TORMAR-85841 format. One record per residue (C-alpha): x, y, z; residue number from 1. Coordinates in Angstrom, 1 decimal. Example, Ala and Ser with C-alpha at 12.3 -4.5 7.8 and 13.67 -1.06 7.14 Angstrom:
# TORMAR-85841
[rec [12.3,-4.5,7.8],1]
[rec [13.7,-1.1,7.1],2]
//
This chain:
# TORMAR-85841
[rec [47.5,-33.9,-8.3],1]
[rec [44.9,-34.4,-11.1],2]
[rec [45.6,-38.1,-11.1],3]
[rec [45.4,-38.4,-7.4],4]
[rec [42.2,-36.4,-7.2],5]
[rec [40.6,-38.5,-9.9],6]
[rec [41.6,-41.7,-8.2],7]
[rec [40.1,-40.5,-5.0],8]
[rec [37.0,-38.8,-6.2],9]
[rec [35.8,-41.4,-8.7],10]
[rec [35.2,-43.7,-5.8],11]
[rec [33.2,-41.2,-3.7],12]
[rec [29.6,-40.3,-4.5],13]
[rec [27.9,-38.1,-1.9],14]
[rec [25.6,-35.0,-2.1],15]
[rec [28.1,-33.0,0.1],16]
[rec [31.1,-33.7,-2.1],17]
[rec [31.7,-32.3,-5.6],18]
[rec [31.4,-35.2,-8.0],19]
[rec [34.1,-36.1,-10.6],20]
[rec [32.7,-37.5,-13.8],21]
[rec [35.6,-38.1,-16.2],22]
[rec [39.3,-37.8,-16.3],23]
[rec [40.9,-36.8,-19.7],24]
[rec [44.6,-37.7,-19.6],25]
[rec [45.4,-37.2,-23.3],26]
[rec [44.4,-33.7,-24.3],27]
[rec [46.2,-31.7,-27.0],28]
[rec [49.5,-30.2,-26.0],29]
[rec [50.1,-32.8,-23.4],30]
[rec [47.3,-31.4,-21.1],31]
[rec [45.0,-33.4,-18.9],32]
[rec [41.5,-32.5,-17.7],33]
[rec [38.9,-33.4,-15.2],34]
[rec [35.1,-33.2,-15.9],35]
[rec [33.4,-32.3,-12.6],36]
[rec [30.0,-31.4,-11.2],37]
[rec [29.2,-27.7,-11.8],38]
[rec [28.4,-25.8,-8.6],39]
[rec [26.8,-22.4,-8.8],40]
[rec [26.6,-20.1,-5.7],41]
[rec [29.6,-19.2,-3.7],42]
[rec [32.2,-20.5,-1.2],43]
[rec [32.6,-20.0,2.6],44]
[rec [35.5,-17.7,1.6],45]
[rec [33.0,-15.5,-0.2],46]
[rec [30.7,-15.5,2.8],47]
[rec [33.5,-14.4,5.1],48]
[rec [34.5,-11.6,2.7],49]
[rec [30.9,-10.4,2.3],50]
[rec [30.3,-10.4,6.1],51]
[rec [33.5,-8.5,6.7],52]
[rec [32.6,-5.9,4.0],53]
[rec [29.1,-5.4,5.4],54]
[rec [30.4,-5.2,9.0],55]
[rec [28.0,-7.8,10.1],56]
[rec [28.8,-11.3,11.6],57]
[rec [27.7,-14.5,9.8],58]
[rec [24.5,-15.7,11.5],59]
[rec [25.2,-18.6,13.9],60]
[rec [22.5,-20.6,12.3],61]
[rec [24.2,-20.5,8.9],62]
[rec [27.6,-21.1,10.5],63]
[rec [26.5,-24.2,12.3],64]
[rec [24.6,-25.6,9.3],65]
[rec [27.8,-25.3,7.2],66]
[rec [29.7,-27.1,9.9],67]
[rec [27.0,-29.9,10.0],68]
[rec [27.1,-30.4,6.3],69]
[rec [30.9,-30.2,6.1],70]
[rec [31.1,-33.0,8.8],71]
[rec [28.7,-35.1,6.7],72]
[rec [31.0,-34.7,3.7],73]
[rec [34.1,-35.6,5.8],74]
[rec [32.3,-38.6,7.4],75]
[rec [31.7,-40.0,3.9],76]
[rec [35.3,-39.3,2.8],77]
[rec [36.7,-40.9,6.0],78]
[rec [34.5,-43.9,5.6],79]
[rec [36.0,-44.2,2.1],80]
[rec [39.5,-44.1,3.6],81]
[rec [40.2,-40.5,2.4],82]
[rec [41.7,-37.7,4.5],83]
[rec [41.1,-34.4,2.8],84]
[rec [43.9,-32.5,4.8],85]
[rec [42.9,-29.1,3.2],86]
[rec [39.6,-28.2,4.7],87]
[rec [39.6,-24.4,4.1],88]
[rec [37.0,-21.7,3.4],89]
[rec [37.9,-21.8,-0.3],90]
[rec [37.3,-25.6,-0.5],91]
[rec [33.8,-25.5,1.0],92]
[rec [31.5,-24.5,-1.8],93]
[rec [27.9,-23.5,-1.2],94]
[rec [25.3,-24.3,-3.9],95]
[rec [22.4,-22.8,-1.9],96]
[rec [22.9,-19.2,-3.2],97]
[rec [25.1,-16.3,-3.4],98]
[rec [26.9,-14.9,-0.3],99]
[rec [24.4,-12.0,-0.2],100]
[rec [21.4,-14.3,-0.4],101]
[rec [22.7,-16.7,2.3],102]
[rec [23.6,-13.9,4.7],103]
[rec [20.2,-12.3,4.2],104]
[rec [18.4,-15.6,4.8],105]
[rec [20.1,-17.3,7.7],106]
[rec [17.6,-20.2,7.6],107]
[rec [18.4,-20.9,3.9],108]
[rec [20.0,-24.3,3.2],109]
[rec [23.7,-23.5,2.2],110]
[rec [24.0,-26.9,0.4],111]
[rec [27.7,-27.6,1.2],112]
[rec [29.9,-29.2,-1.5],113]
[rec [33.4,-30.1,-0.4],114]
[rec [35.9,-29.8,-3.2],115]
[rec [39.7,-30.2,-4.0],116]
[rec [40.8,-33.6,-2.8],117]
[rec [44.1,-33.2,-4.7],118]
[rec [46.3,-33.4,-1.6],119]
[rec [44.3,-36.2,-0.1],120]
[rec [46.5,-39.2,0.7],121]
[rec [49.6,-37.3,-0.3],122]
[rec [52.7,-38.9,1.3],123]
[rec [55.0,-35.9,0.7],124]
[rec [53.8,-33.2,3.1],125]
[rec [56.0,-30.5,1.6],126]
[rec [53.5,-29.9,-1.1],127]
[rec [50.7,-29.2,1.4],128]
[rec [52.9,-27.0,3.5],129]
[rec [53.9,-25.0,0.4],130]
[rec [50.3,-24.7,-0.7],131]
[rec [49.1,-23.6,2.7],132]
[rec [51.8,-21.0,2.9],133]
[rec [51.1,-19.7,-0.5],134]
[rec [47.3,-19.4,0.0],135]
[rec [47.6,-18.2,3.6],136]
[rec [45.6,-21.1,5.0],137]
[rec [48.0,-22.2,7.7],138]
[rec [45.3,-21.4,10.4],139]
[rec [43.2,-24.2,9.0],140]
[rec [45.9,-26.9,8.9],141]
[rec [46.3,-29.2,11.9],142]
[rec [49.7,-28.9,13.7],143]
[rec [50.5,-32.6,13.1],144]
[rec [50.3,-32.1,9.4],145]
[rec [53.6,-30.2,9.6],146]
[rec [55.2,-32.9,11.7],147]
[rec [56.8,-35.5,9.3],148]
[rec [56.7,-38.1,12.1],149]
[rec [53.2,-37.6,13.3],150]
[rec [50.4,-39.7,11.9],151]
[rec [47.6,-37.9,10.0],152]
[rec [44.1,-39.2,10.6],153]
[rec [40.5,-37.8,10.4],154]
[rec [41.3,-35.5,13.4],155]
[rec [43.3,-33.3,10.9],156]
[rec [40.2,-32.6,8.8],157]
[rec [38.2,-32.0,12.0],158]
[rec [40.7,-29.3,13.0],159]
[rec [40.2,-27.6,9.6],160]
[rec [36.4,-27.8,9.9],161]
[rec [36.6,-26.4,13.5],162]
[rec [38.9,-23.5,12.3],163]
[rec [36.5,-22.6,9.5],164]
[rec [33.5,-22.7,11.9],165]
[rec [35.3,-20.6,14.5],166]
[rec [36.0,-17.9,11.9],167]
[rec [32.4,-18.0,10.6],168]
[rec [31.1,-17.5,14.1],169]
[rec [33.6,-14.9,15.4],170]
[rec [35.0,-13.3,12.4],171]
[rec [38.5,-14.1,13.8],172]
[rec [40.9,-16.9,13.1],173]
[rec [41.7,-19.4,15.9],174]
[rec [45.3,-18.6,16.5],175]
[rec [47.2,-19.0,19.7],176]
[rec [45.1,-18.7,22.9],177]
[rec [41.7,-17.8,21.4],178]
[rec [38.4,-17.1,23.2],179]
[rec [35.4,-19.3,22.7],180]
[rec [32.4,-17.9,20.8],181]
[rec [30.2,-17.4,23.9],182]
[rec [33.1,-15.5,25.6],183]
[rec [33.0,-13.1,22.7],184]
[rec [29.2,-12.7,23.1],185]
[rec [28.2,-15.0,20.3],186]
[rec [24.8,-16.5,20.9],187]
[rec [25.4,-20.2,20.5],188]
[rec [24.8,-23.2,22.7],189]
[rec [27.5,-23.9,25.3],190]
[rec [27.9,-27.4,23.8],191]
[rec [29.3,-25.6,20.6],192]
[rec [32.0,-24.0,22.7],193]
[rec [33.0,-27.5,24.0],194]
[rec [32.9,-29.0,20.6],195]
[rec [35.0,-26.3,19.0],196]
[rec [37.5,-26.3,21.9],197]
[rec [38.0,-30.1,21.3],198]
[rec [38.2,-29.8,17.5],199]
[rec [40.8,-27.0,17.7],200]
[rec [42.9,-28.8,20.3],201]
[rec [46.6,-28.8,19.2],202]
[rec [46.9,-32.5,20.2],203]
[rec [45.1,-34.7,17.7],204]
[rec [44.2,-37.4,20.3],205]
[rec [42.1,-34.9,22.3],206]
[rec [39.9,-34.1,19.3],207]
[rec [36.9,-36.2,18.4],208]
[rec [38.1,-39.5,16.8],209]
[rec [36.0,-39.1,13.7],210]
[rec [33.7,-36.8,11.8],211]
[rec [30.8,-39.1,12.9],212]
[rec [31.6,-38.4,16.5],213]
[rec [31.9,-34.7,16.0],214]
[rec [28.6,-34.7,14.1],215]
[rec [26.9,-36.6,16.9],216]
[rec [28.3,-34.1,19.4],217]
[rec [27.1,-31.2,17.2],218]
[rec [23.6,-32.7,17.1],219]
[rec [23.7,-33.3,20.8],220]
[rec [24.5,-29.6,21.4],221]
[rec [22.0,-28.4,18.9],222]
[rec [19.3,-30.8,20.2],223]
[rec [20.0,-29.6,23.8],224]
[rec [19.8,-26.1,22.5],225]
[rec [16.6,-26.9,20.6],226]
[rec [15.2,-28.6,23.7],227]
[rec [16.2,-25.6,25.8],228]
[rec [14.7,-23.3,23.1],229]
[rec [11.6,-25.5,22.9],230]
[rec [11.4,-25.5,26.7],231]
[rec [11.9,-21.8,26.7],232]
[rec [9.4,-21.5,23.9],233]
[rec [7.0,-23.7,25.8],234]
[rec [7.5,-21.7,29.0],235]
[rec [7.0,-18.5,27.0],236]
[rec [4.0,-20.0,25.3],237]
[rec [2.5,-21.0,28.6],238]
[rec [3.3,-17.6,30.0],239]
[rec [1.7,-16.0,27.0],240]
[rec [-1.3,-18.3,27.4],241]
[rec [-1.5,-17.4,31.1],242]
[rec [-1.1,-13.7,30.2],243]
[rec [-3.8,-13.9,27.6],244]
[rec [-6.0,-15.9,30.0],245]
[rec [-5.4,-13.3,32.7],246]
[rec [-6.1,-10.5,30.2],247]
[rec [-9.2,-12.4,29.1],248]
[rec [-10.2,-12.8,32.7],249]
[rec [-9.7,-9.1,33.3],250]
[rec [-11.6,-8.3,30.2],251]
[rec [-14.4,-10.6,31.3],252]
[rec [-14.4,-8.9,34.7],253]
[rec [-14.4,-5.5,33.0],254]
[rec [-17.2,-6.7,30.8],255]
[rec [-19.1,-8.0,33.8],256]
[rec [-18.5,-4.8,35.7],257]
[rec [-19.5,-2.8,32.7],258]
[rec [-22.6,-5.0,32.3],259]
[rec [-23.4,-4.6,36.0],260]
[rec [-22.8,-0.8,35.7],261]
[rec [-25.0,-0.8,32.7],262]
[rec [-27.7,-2.7,34.5],263]
[rec [-27.4,-0.5,37.6],264]
[rec [-27.5,2.6,35.4],265]
[rec [-30.6,1.1,33.6],266]
[rec [-32.2,0.2,36.9],267]
[rec [-31.4,3.7,38.2],268]
[rec [-32.8,5.2,35.1],269]
[rec [-35.9,3.1,35.4],270]
[rec [-36.2,4.0,39.0],271]
[rec [-35.7,7.6,38.2],272]
[rec [-38.2,7.3,35.4],273]
[rec [-40.7,5.5,37.7],274]
[rec [-40.2,8.2,40.4],275]
[rec [-40.6,10.9,37.7],276]
[rec [-43.8,9.2,36.5],277]
[rec [-44.9,8.8,40.1],278]
[rec [-44.1,12.4,40.8],279]
[rec [-45.9,13.4,37.6],280]
[rec [-48.8,11.3,38.6],281]
[rec [-48.9,12.8,42.1],282]
[rec [-48.4,16.3,40.6],283]
[rec [-51.2,15.5,38.2],284]
[rec [-53.4,14.2,40.9],285]
[rec [-52.6,17.2,43.0],286]
[rec [-53.3,19.5,40.1],287]
[rec [-56.5,17.6,39.5],288]
[rec [-57.4,17.8,43.1],289]
[rec [-56.5,21.5,43.2],290]
[rec [-58.6,22.0,40.0],291]
[rec [-61.5,20.1,41.6],292]
[rec [-61.1,22.0,44.8],293]
[rec [-60.9,25.2,42.8],294]
[rec [-63.8,24.2,40.7],295]
[rec [-65.8,23.2,43.8],296]
[rec [-64.8,26.5,45.5],297]
[rec [-65.8,28.4,42.4],298]
[rec [-69.0,26.4,42.3],299]
[rec [-69.5,27.0,46.0],300]
[rec [-68.7,30.7,45.5],301]
[rec [-71.0,30.8,42.6],302]
[rec [-73.7,29.0,44.6],303]
[rec [-73.0,31.3,47.6],304]
[rec [-73.1,34.3,45.2],305]
[rec [-76.3,32.9,43.6],306]
[rec [-77.7,32.2,47.0],307]
[rec [-76.8,35.6,48.2],308]
[rec [-78.1,37.1,45.0],309]
[rec [-81.2,35.0,45.3],310]
[rec [-81.6,35.9,49.0],311]
[rec [-81.0,39.5,48.2],312]
[rec [-83.5,39.2,45.4],313]
[rec [-85.9,37.5,47.7],314]
[rec [-85.3,40.0,50.3],315]
[rec [-85.7,42.7,47.8],316]
[rec [-88.9,41.1,46.5],317]
[rec [-90.0,40.4,50.0],318]
[rec [-89.1,43.9,51.0],319]
[rec [-90.9,45.2,47.9],320]
[rec [-93.8,42.9,48.6],321]
[rec [-93.7,43.8,52.2],322]
[rec [-93.6,47.5,51.3],323]
[rec [-96.4,46.8,48.8],324]
[rec [-98.2,44.8,51.4],325]
[rec [-97.5,47.4,54.0],326]
[rec [-98.6,50.1,51.6],327]
[rec [-101.6,48.1,50.8],328]
[rec [-102.2,47.4,54.4],329]
[rec [-101.8,51.0,55.2],330]
[rec [-104.1,51.9,52.4],331]
[rec [-106.5,49.2,53.5],332]
[rec [-106.1,50.5,57.1],333]
[rec [-106.7,54.0,56.0],334]
[rec [-109.7,52.8,54.1],335]
[rec [-110.8,50.7,57.0],336]
[rec [-110.1,53.5,59.3],337]
[rec [-112.0,55.9,57.1],338]
[rec [-114.9,53.6,56.8],339]
[rec [-114.7,52.6,60.4],340]
[rec [-114.9,56.2,61.6],341]
[rec [-118.0,56.7,59.6],342]
[rec [-119.5,53.6,60.9],343]
[rec [-118.5,54.3,64.5],344]
[rec [-120.0,57.7,64.4],345]
[rec [-123.1,56.3,63.0],346]
[rec [-123.2,53.4,65.5],347]
[rec [-122.3,55.7,68.4],348]
[rec [-124.9,58.1,67.6],349]
[rec [-127.4,55.3,67.2],350]
[rec [-126.3,53.7,70.5],351]
[rec [-126.4,57.1,72.2],352]
[rec [-129.8,57.8,70.8],353]
[rec [-130.9,54.3,71.8],354]
[rec [-129.7,54.7,75.3],355]
[rec [-131.3,58.1,75.6],356]
[rec [-134.4,56.7,74.3],357]
[rec [-134.2,53.7,76.7],358]
[rec [-133.5,56.0,79.6],359]
[rec [-136.2,58.2,78.6],360]
[rec [-138.5,55.4,78.0],361]
[rec [-137.7,53.7,81.2],362]
[rec [-138.0,56.9,83.1],363]
[rec [-134.5,56.6,84.6],364]
[rec [-133.9,60.1,83.5],365]
[rec [-135.9,61.3,86.3],366]
[rec [-134.6,59.0,88.9],367]
[rec [-130.9,58.7,87.8],368]
[rec [-128.0,60.9,88.5],369]
[rec [-127.7,63.3,85.8],370]
[rec [-123.9,63.2,86.1],371]
[rec [-123.7,59.4,85.4],372]
[rec [-126.0,59.9,82.5],373]
[rec [-123.8,62.6,81.1],374]
[rec [-120.8,60.3,81.6],375]
[rec [-122.4,57.5,79.7],376]
[rec [-123.3,59.9,77.0],377]
[rec [-119.7,61.2,76.7],378]
[rec [-118.4,57.6,76.6],379]
[rec [-120.8,56.7,74.0],380]
[rec [-119.8,59.7,72.1],381]
[rec [-116.1,58.8,72.5],382]
[rec [-116.7,55.2,71.5],383]
[rec [-118.6,56.4,68.5],384]
//
């Protein structure tokens, strides 16, 4: 097996296949040795064990990336004329990290390294059958491998790769009538269901003819899924943009309404302030008018009072003056009366004497009626 693997591997150099550097046929004790590329990390077998222990499935992204890189390794081997015939979880090494790291970061590159080409090109199939039975890897071996008369081609390796991928996705081995991943609720593109169904077909002729074809079908399924995802993402993005635009429009409308309300409130406030100022002005004018009217009334009342007081004073003064004048007039009248009486008596007497003298002189005394003469004398006396 060492010699076969060395013969096979020395002619293959690919980043997805573990490189064989040297073959040492003559070691001490009759031993032989192979110097190979050192791979740190884990294997798909470790991934399956860790996922089972954690109770969590292997992320579909990681599972499909492992399938993609495994098909790249098989494509190179098949182009070199080598059929691996033992594609199992233990023979797919992962240099990208430990099982825990790869399960925790599904987007991490697993860096597949296909190993153990010791059975490749083996004519006697009994050795493969014994190995598979001993390691419990019958589920990954294509049915035609156990048929001595059936030809073995690249489809045998595609069966193994499909079986490993199915177990990664579902946590189950593809035995008997198995359900496809989407039927088990696994979130993978429907194209993956079709690809795995073909790769795990019991009839080799119904499988993809080569790893290159299987890889192209995988890319088609993934691209379709990516396109669908991109379309969905684009639809979601547009919907999000529309939602944001609608929210922005609503916010703008709310801002506009708020601004209008603010302006209306400001205008209302200004109006109220103007009305208040107007009312205060009117009130001030009314108070001023009332004050003026009150002042005028007071002035009028004061004038009326002063007038009345002046009138009363004048009346009093006039009354006093009148009294004084009356008293003076009375006094003067008394004095006049007093002096007039004296003068009247004197005049009357004088007149009387004059008349008597005239009468006497004229001699009327003798001729006149003594009664008329006496009357004249009495009148003269009264007038005096």
